C-alpha positions in Angstrom: 18.6 5.5 -0.9 15.0 4.5 -0.3 13.9 0.9 -0.7 11.7 0.6 -3.9 9.3 -2.0 -2.3 8.8 0.3 0.7 8.0 3.2 -1.6 5.4 1.2 -3.5 3.9 0.1 -0.2 3.6 3.8 0.9 1.9 4.6 -2.4 -0.7 1.9 -1.8 -1.1 2.9 1.8 -1.8 6.5 0.8 -4.5 5.4 -1.7 -6.1 3.3 1.1 -5.9 6.0 3.7 -7.4 8.6 1.5 -5.4 11.4 3.0 -2.2 13.1 1.8 1.2 11.7 2.8 3.4 14.7 3.4 6.9 13.3 3.8 9.0 15.4 6.1 12.0 13.0 6.4 13.2 9.8 4.7 16.8 8.6 4.3 19.4 10.5 6.3 23.1 10.3 6.2 24.6 9.7 9.6 25.8 13.3 9.6 22.3 14.7 8.8 20.8 12.3 11.4 23.1 13.7 14.1 22.4 17.3 13.0 18.6 16.7 13.5 19.1 15.0 16.8 18.0 11.6 15.5 18.6 8.5 17.6 21.9 6.8 17.0 20.5 3.6 15.5 17.7 5.4 13.5 15.9 3.4 10.8 16.3 6.6 8.7 20.0 5.8 8.3 19.6 2.2 7.1 20.4 1.4 3.5 18.2 0.8 1.8 15.9 3.0 3.9 12.5 1.8 4.9 11.5 4.8 7.2 9.6 8.0 6.8 8.2 10.8 8.9 4.8 12.0 7.7 3.1 15.2 8.6 -0.6 14.9 9.7 -2.6 18.2 9.6 -5.2 17.0 12.0 -6.5 14.1 14.2 -8.4 12.6 11.3 -5.3 12.3 9.1 -3.3 11.0 12.1 -5.9 8.3 12.7 -6.1 7.3 9.0 -2.3 7.1 8.7 -1.8 5.0 11.8 -4.7 2.6 11.3 -3.8 2.0 7.7 -0.1 1.4 8.7 -1.3 -1.4 10.9 -3.3 -3.0 8.2 -0.3 -3.0 5.9 1.8 -4.8 8.5 3.9 -1.9 9.8 4.8 -2.7 13.4 7.1 0.2 14.2 5.1 3.4 14.5 5.9 6.6 16.3 3.8 9.7 17.0 6.6 12.2 17.3 6.1 15.0 19.8 8.1 17.8 18.1 6.0 20.1 16.0 2.8 18.6 17.4 -0.4 20.6 18.1 -2.5 18.9 20.7 -5.6 20.8 19.8 -5.7 19.8 16.1 -3.6 16.6 16.2 -1.1 18.1 13.7 2.3 16.6 14.0 4.7 14.0 12.7 4.1 10.3 12.4 7.1 8.0 12.0 6.8 4.6 10.6 9.4 2.2 9.4 9.9 -1.4 8.3 13.4 -1.9 9.7 14.6 -5.4 9.7 17.3 -4.6 12.3 15.3 -2.9 15.1 12.8 -4.3 17.6 9.3 -4.9 16.1 5.8 -4.4 17.5 6.6 -1.0 19.1 4.8 2.3 19.2 6.1 5.5 20.7 
């Protein structure tokens, strides 16, 4: 149940960033969100969904994904700690365009 405009935006962002967008999570049912220990009001559970977790292999990819997200107007970005490797910068980057959650936040 992904938002079509959001998916088109991700495609354009990937072209601009010049790095792969490895989607690790997108829409989640409330049951799946609970099973993966997602927050109760997760943007991943909104319908239509405007949230993804992307895997970055290194600090360069992380930098490109985050800076391009800002250029495209994303104002909810999270650098998720689980699965992260501080030496290489590998890890998940959450971004969403929720219309129901606080804007201009990064975690």
